[in-house]
C-alpha positions as CSV (number, residue, x, y, z in Angstrom):
1,X,0.0,0.0,0.0
2,X,1.4,3.3,-1.0
3,X,1.0,5.8,1.9
4,X,1.7,9.5,2.0
5,X,-1.1,10.7,-0.3
6,X,-1.8,14.4,0.1
7,X,-5.4,14.6,1.3
8,X,-7.1,18.0,1.4
9,X,-10.7,17.1,0.9
10,X,-12.9,14.0,1.0
11,X,-12.8,13.9,-2.9
12,X,-9.1,13.1,-2.5
13,X,-10.0,9.8,-0.8
14,X,-10.7,8.6,-4.4
15,X,-6.9,7.8,-4.6
16,X,-7.5,4.9,-2.3
17,X,-10.1,3.4,-4.7
18,X,-7.2,2.6,-7.1
19,X,-5.3,0.6,-4.5
20,X,-5.0,-3.2,-5.0
21,X,-6.1,-3.9,-1.4
22,X,-10.0,-3.6,-1.4
23,X,-10.1,-2.7,2.3
24,X,-8.6,0.7,1.7
25,X,-11.2,1.6,-1.0
26,X,-14.1,0.4,1.2
27,X,-12.9,2.4,4.2
28,X,-12.4,5.5,1.9
29,X,-15.9,5.2,0.5
30,X,-17.3,4.9,4.0
31,X,-15.5,8.0,5.1
32,X,-16.7,9.9,2.0
33,X,-20.3,9.0,2.9
34,X,-19.9,9.8,6.6
35,X,-18.5,13.3,5.9
36,X,-20.7,13.9,2.8
37,X,-23.9,13.5,4.8
38,X,-22.9,16.5,7.0
39,X,-23.8,18.7,4.0
40,X,-27.5,18.0,4.9
41,X,-27.1,20.5,7.7
42,X,-24.4,22.6,6.1
43,X,-21.7,21.2,8.3
44,X,-18.0,20.9,7.3
45,X,-15.3,18.7,8.9
46,X,-12.1,20.0,10.3
47,X,-8.7,19.4,8.8
48,X,-7.9,17.3,11.8
49,X,-10.8,14.8,11.0
50,X,-9.6,14.5,7.4
51,X,-6.1,13.6,8.6
52,X,-7.4,11.2,11.2
53,X,-9.7,9.5,8.7
54,X,-6.6,9.1,6.4
55,X,-4.8,7.3,9.2
56,X,-7.7,4.9,9.7
57,X,-8.0,4.2,5.9
58,X,-4.3,3.4,5.8
59,X,-4.6,1.0,8.8
60,X,-2.5,3.0,11.3
61,X,-5.5,3.2,13.8
62,X,-8.8,1.5,14.2
63,X,-12.2,3.2,14.3
64,X,-12.3,3.1,18.1
65,X,-9.0,5.1,18.2
66,X,-10.4,7.5,15.7
67,X,-13.3,8.3,18.0
68,X,-11.0,8.7,21.0
69,X,-8.7,11.1,19.1
70,X,-11.6,13.2,17.9
71,X,-13.1,13.5,21.5
72,X,-9.7,14.3,22.9
73,X,-9.1,16.9,20.3
74,X,-12.2,18.8,21.2
75,X,-11.7,18.4,24.9
76,X,-8.3,20.1,24.5
77,X,-9.8,22.9,22.5
78,X,-12.5,23.4,25.2
79,X,-9.8,23.5,27.9
80,X,-7.9,26.2,26.0
81,X,-11.1,28.1,25.3
82,X,-10.4,27.7,21.5
83,X,-13.3,28.1,19.0
84,X,-14.3,25.0,17.0
85,X,-15.6,26.9,14.0
86,X,-18.7,24.7,14.0
87,X,-16.6,21.6,13.1
88,X,-17.2,19.6,16.3
89,X,-20.6,18.2,15.3
90,X,-19.4,17.3,11.8
91,X,-16.3,15.6,13.1
92,X,-17.9,13.6,15.8
93,X,-21.0,12.5,13.8
94,X,-18.7,11.6,10.8
95,X,-16.7,9.4,13.0
96,X,-19.8,7.8,14.5
97,X,-21.3,7.2,11.0
98,X,-18.0,5.6,9.8
99,X,-18.1,3.3,12.8
100,X,-21.7,2.2,12.0
101,X,-21.1,1.7,8.3
102,X,-18.0,-0.4,9.1
103,X,-20.2,-2.8,11.0
104,X,-22.7,-5.4,9.8
105,X,-24.8,-5.1,13.0
106,X,-28.4,-4.0,12.2
107,X,-31.8,-4.3,13.9
108,X,-34.9,-3.6,11.8
109,X,-37.3,-2.3,14.4
110,X,-38.2,0.9,16.2
111,X,-35.5,0.5,18.9
112,X,-33.0,-0.1,16.1
113,X,-34.0,3.2,14.5
114,X,-33.7,5.0,17.8
115,X,-30.4,3.3,18.5
116,X,-29.1,4.5,15.1
117,X,-29.8,8.1,16.2
118,X,-28.2,7.5,19.6
119,X,-25.0,6.0,18.1
120,X,-24.7,8.8,15.5
121,X,-25.2,11.7,17.9
122,X,-23.7,10.3,21.2
123,X,-21.5,13.1,22.6
124,X,-23.1,15.7,20.4
125,X,-26.8,16.0,21.5
126,X,-28.0,15.3,25.0
127,X,-31.2,14.0,23.5
128,X,-29.5,11.4,21.3
129,X,-31.7,8.4,20.8
130,X,-34.7,10.1,22.5
131,X,-38.1,10.8,20.8
132,X,-39.0,14.5,20.8
133,X,-41.8,15.5,23.2
134,X,-42.6,18.7,21.4
135,X,-44.1,19.6,18.0
136,X,-41.9,21.1,15.2
137,X,-42.0,22.9,11.9
138,X,-39.1,23.9,9.7
139,X,-38.9,26.5,7.0
140,X,-37.7,24.9,3.7
141,X,-35.9,26.5,0.8
142,X,-37.6,24.3,-1.7
143,X,-41.0,25.2,-0.3
144,X,-40.5,28.9,-0.4
145,X,-40.3,29.1,3.4
146,X,-43.2,26.7,4.1
147,X,-42.9,23.6,6.2
148,X,-43.7,19.9,5.9
149,X,-46.4,18.8,8.4
150,X,-44.4,16.5,10.8
151,X,-45.9,13.9,13.1
152,X,-47.6,15.1,16.3
153,X,-45.2,14.4,19.2
154,X,-47.6,12.2,21.1
155,X,-48.1,9.9,18.1
156,X,-44.5,9.4,17.1
157,X,-43.8,5.9,18.6
158,X,-47.1,4.5,17.4
159,X,-46.5,5.8,13.9
160,X,-43.0,4.3,13.9
161,X,-44.3,1.0,15.1
162,X,-46.9,0.9,12.4
163,X,-44.5,1.8,9.6
164,X,-42.0,-0.8,10.7
165,X,-44.6,-3.5,11.1
166,X,-46.0,-2.8,7.6
167,X,-42.6,-3.0,6.1
168,X,-41.6,-6.1,8.0
169,X,-44.8,-7.9,6.7
170,X,-44.4,-6.6,3.1
171,X,-43.3,-9.2,0.5
172,X,-41.0,-8.2,-2.4
173,X,-41.6,-11.5,-4.1
174,X,-43.0,-11.1,-7.6
175,X,-42.3,-7.4,-7.8
176,X,-40.4,-5.8,-10.7
177,X,-37.4,-3.7,-9.9
178,X,-39.4,-0.5,-10.7
179,X,-42.0,-1.5,-8.1
180,X,-39.4,-2.3,-5.5
181,X,-37.8,1.1,-5.9
182,X,-41.1,2.9,-5.6
183,X,-42.0,0.9,-2.5
184,X,-38.6,1.6,-0.8
185,X,-38.9,5.3,-1.6
186,X,-42.3,5.5,0.1
187,X,-41.2,3.5,3.2
188,X,-38.1,5.8,3.7
189,X,-40.2,8.9,3.0
190,X,-42.7,7.7,5.6
191,X,-40.3,7.2,8.5
192,X,-38.5,10.5,7.7
193,X,-41.9,12.4,7.8
194,X,-42.4,11.2,11.3
195,X,-39.3,13.2,12.3
196,X,-39.0,11.5,15.7
197,X,-35.9,13.5,16.8
198,X,-35.2,17.1,17.6
199,X,-32.2,17.2,15.2
200,X,-30.4,14.7,13.0
201,X,-33.4,13.1,11.4
202,X,-32.1,13.1,7.8
203,X,-28.7,11.7,8.6
204,X,-30.3,9.0,10.8
205,X,-32.7,8.1,8.0
206,X,-29.9,8.0,5.4
207,X,-27.6,5.7,7.5
208,X,-30.6,3.5,8.5
209,X,-31.6,3.2,4.9
210,X,-28.1,2.1,3.8
211,X,-28.0,-0.5,6.5
212,X,-31.5,-1.7,5.8
213,X,-30.9,-2.0,2.0
214,X,-27.8,-4.0,2.7
215,X,-29.7,-6.3,5.0
216,X,-32.2,-7.2,2.4
217,X,-29.6,-8.0,-0.3
218,X,-29.0,-4.7,-2.2
219,X,-25.4,-3.7,-3.0
220,X,-25.7,-0.1,-2.1
221,X,-23.3,2.4,-3.7
222,X,-22.9,5.1,-1.0
223,X,-21.4,7.6,-3.5
224,X,-24.8,8.9,-4.2
225,X,-25.2,10.1,-0.6
226,X,-21.8,11.7,-0.8
227,X,-22.6,13.9,-3.8
228,X,-26.4,14.4,-3.3
229,X,-27.1,14.4,0.5
230,X,-28.9,17.7,0.3
231,X,-30.9,16.6,-2.8
232,X,-31.9,13.5,-0.7
233,X,-33.3,15.7,2.0
234,X,-35.1,18.1,-0.4
235,X,-36.6,15.1,-2.3
236,X,-38.0,13.8,1.1
237,X,-39.4,17.3,1.7
238,X,-41.2,17.3,-1.7
239,X,-42.5,13.8,-1.2
240,X,-44.2,14.9,2.1
241,X,-45.5,18.3,1.1
242,X,-49.1,19.0,0.0
243,X,-50.8,22.4,-0.3
244,X,-54.3,22.2,-1.9
245,X,-54.7,26.0,-2.0
246,X,-51.5,26.3,-4.1
247,X,-52.3,23.2,-6.2
248,X,-49.3,21.2,-5.0
249,X,-49.6,17.5,-4.2
250,X,-47.2,15.0,-2.7
251,X,-44.5,14.4,-5.3
252,X,-42.4,11.3,-5.2
253,X,-40.8,11.9,-8.6
254,X,-37.5,13.3,-7.2
255,X,-37.1,10.7,-4.5
256,X,-37.8,7.9,-7.0
257,X,-35.1,9.2,-9.2
258,X,-32.6,9.3,-6.3
259,X,-33.4,5.6,-5.5
260,X,-33.3,4.6,-9.2
261,X,-29.8,6.0,-9.4
262,X,-28.9,4.3,-6.1
263,X,-30.4,0.8,-6.8
264,X,-30.6,0.6,-10.6
265,X,-27.5,2.4,-11.5
266,X,-29.4,4.9,-13.6
267,X,-27.9,8.4,-14.3
268,X,-30.9,10.7,-13.8
269,X,-30.0,14.3,-13.3
270,X,-30.4,15.3,-9.7
271,X,-30.7,19.1,-9.3
272,X,-32.1,20.8,-6.1
273,X,-33.3,23.8,-8.2
274,X,-35.8,21.5,-10.0
275,X,-37.7,20.9,-6.7
276,X,-38.5,24.5,-6.0
277,X,-42.3,25.0,-5.8
278,X,-41.9,28.7,-6.8
279,X,-38.8,28.8,-9.0
280,X,-37.3,32.1,-10.1
281,X,-37.9,33.0,-13.8
282,X,-35.7,31.0,-16.0
283,X,-35.3,28.1,-13.7
284,X,-36.2,24.6,-15.1
285,X,-39.4,23.4,-13.4
286,X,-39.2,19.7,-14.1
287,X,-36.7,17.0,-13.4
288,X,-35.0,15.1,-16.2
289,X,-35.0,11.3,-16.4
290,X,-31.8,10.8,-18.5
291,X,-32.3,7.1,-18.8
292,X,-35.6,7.7,-20.6
293,X,-35.1,7.9,-24.4
294,X,-36.9,10.8,-26.1
295,X,-38.4,10.4,-29.6
296,X,-36.0,13.1,-30.9
297,X,-32.9,11.2,-29.7
298,X,-33.9,7.8,-30.8
299,X,-36.3,7.7,-33.8
300,X,-38.5,4.6,-34.1
301,X,-38.9,3.8,-37.8
302,X,-41.4,1.0,-37.2
303,X,-43.5,0.1,-34.2
304,X,-42.3,-3.5,-34.4
305,X,-38.6,-2.6,-33.6
306,X,-38.9,-1.5,-29.9
307,X,-40.5,-4.7,-28.4
308,X,-37.8,-6.8,-29.9
309,X,-34.8,-4.7,-28.8
310,X,-35.6,-3.2,-25.5
311,X,-36.1,-6.3,-23.3
312,X,-32.7,-7.7,-24.4
313,X,-30.9,-4.5,-23.5
314,X,-32.8,-4.2,-20.2
315,X,-32.1,-7.8,-19.3
316,X,-28.4,-7.5,-20.0
317,X,-28.2,-4.3,-18.0
318,X,-30.0,-5.9,-15.0
319,X,-27.5,-8.7,-14.7
320,X,-24.2,-7.1,-15.7
321,X,-24.7,-3.6,-14.4
322,X,-27.3,-3.5,-11.6
323,X,-26.5,-6.9,-9.9
324,X,-22.9,-7.4,-11.1
325,X,-23.3,-11.1,-11.3
326,X,-22.6,-14.0,-13.8
327,X,-24.3,-16.6,-15.8
328,X,-23.7,-19.4,-13.2
329,X,-25.5,-17.5,-10.5
330,X,-28.4,-16.6,-12.8
331,X,-28.8,-20.4,-13.5
332,X,-28.9,-21.1,-9.8
333,X,-31.4,-18.4,-9.2
334,X,-33.7,-19.7,-12.0
335,X,-33.5,-23.2,-10.6
336,X,-34.1,-22.1,-7.0
337,X,-37.0,-19.9,-8.0
338,X,-39.3,-19.1,-5.1
339,X,-38.7,-22.4,-3.3
340,X,-36.6,-23.4,-0.3
341,X,-34.4,-26.3,-1.4
342,X,-31.5,-28.4,-0.1
343,X,-28.2,-28.3,-2.0
344,X,-29.0,-31.7,-3.5
345,X,-32.4,-30.5,-4.7
346,X,-30.9,-27.5,-6.3
347,X,-28.3,-29.7,-8.0
348,X,-31.0,-32.0,-9.3
349,X,-32.9,-29.0,-10.7
350,X,-29.8,-27.8,-12.5
351,X,-28.8,-31.3,-13.7
352,X,-25.5,-31.2,-11.8
353,X,-23.7,-34.1,-10.0
354,X,-20.4,-32.8,-8.7
355,X,-21.3,-31.3,-5.3
356,X,-17.8,-29.8,-4.7
357,X,-17.9,-28.0,-8.1
358,X,-21.5,-26.9,-7.5
359,X,-20.5,-25.3,-4.1
360,X,-17.4,-23.6,-5.5
361,X,-18.9,-22.4,-8.8
362,X,-22.4,-21.6,-7.9
363,X,-23.6,-21.7,-4.3
364,X,-20.7,-20.0,-2.5
365,X,-20.7,-17.0,-4.8
366,X,-24.5,-16.6,-4.7
367,X,-24.4,-16.5,-0.9
368,X,-21.4,-14.1,-0.9
369,X,-23.1,-11.7,-3.3
370,X,-26.3,-11.9,-1.2
371,X,-28.5,-13.4,-3.9
372,X,-29.1,-16.5,-1.8
373,X,-29.6,-17.1,2.0
374,X,-29.3,-20.1,4.2
375,X,-32.3,-21.1,6.3
376,X,-29.9,-21.7,9.2
377,X,-27.1,-19.1,8.6
378,X,-25.5,-19.7,12.0
379,X,-25.2,-23.5,11.3
380,X,-24.0,-24.0,7.7
381,X,-23.9,-27.8,8.2
382,X,-27.3,-28.1,9.8
383,X,-28.9,-31.4,8.7
384,X,-32.1,-29.6,7.5
385,X,-30.2,-26.8,5.8
386,X,-32.0,-25.2,2.9
387,X,-31.5,-22.2,0.6
388,X,-33.8,-19.5,-0.7
389,X,-33.6,-16.3,-2.7
390,X,-33.0,-12.9,-1.1
391,X,-34.9,-9.8,-2.3
392,X,-32.0,-9.2,-4.6
393,X,-32.2,-12.7,-6.0
394,X,-35.9,-12.4,-6.5
395,X,-35.4,-9.2,-8.4
396,X,-33.2,-11.0,-11.0
397,X,-35.7,-13.9,-11.1
398,X,-38.6,-11.6,-11.7
399,X,-36.8,-9.6,-14.4
400,X,-35.8,-12.7,-16.3
401,X,-39.3,-14.2,-16.1
402,X,-40.8,-10.9,-17.3
403,X,-38.3,-10.7,-20.2
């Protein structure tokens, strides 16, 4: 590993993505996400945090040491009566986010959501992890100074419990990827609108969303949160704002585009100015879906051409770009379908006889890439072990069946 890179900003962490050791790139991406999310509240990290994050990426210190160094740094500043220039919250929360994203621990329930806030803002807010007991409103730039209607304080816990129960019982089986994205966007929008905390709701929602999507099998590219954290918040605002007198209804278009970029690898243009309800003269008023082909860009000489060509392109993009998998795993997914099967049953479905080759070529990779789960994950050799498709695996199955 080449050390000694000159790092001035989080964008400079990109140099670690080119290193042969993947751990460096993974940690660099986590730090970019952790620091980038501070833009939601207009916060910037200190130079000291950037340098400390670099030491963590290069393996000189672990994440626990990072937190201790940051805390010690600000205690020293406080003792000397030195100003922190507003960096303290950004630094401490960035370190806390990095720690959470470095871990695979996750609990999908109300307490897990509250715990996410507590872990992110411990040492920053006295109310970290506590549900607010007062009602709030916030003037929004995209709403021309108006506010979203947030959940009444007395109803917050009940609202969270309802949303989590609905999501836990929701089945993604049989859904197209388009439908999955729309559903995820609405779930995330719903828990954000509850706004259970006094501060830090969007950052908590973002981190919880990343961890949740990972837990149900999606390979989430955090880069989108780095470059578009403010867009993410404004899109949540527009999804939860309605004003009948002004003729404005809830608008999920912007949030759907964000999640399509995040989960489908699309390249929709994400501009905050497009979400303004009262844009200045000359501002564009509608978002652009760059993945949609316009008639001017792609003429259609005959109506018969499109149905033959489009599914093939879409199918190839689904496997190679969205899910980053290979033909062997697709065969396994197709054979497993919506059933729970033993390894011998899967081999029989696929017409295979060499169990060692099946495990090495098909099954291990499918589990590693989170397309397949074990019925007894803590006991791989359980005598009644069976395998079934994750949400991510079902998405491939559904797309192939449809095409």
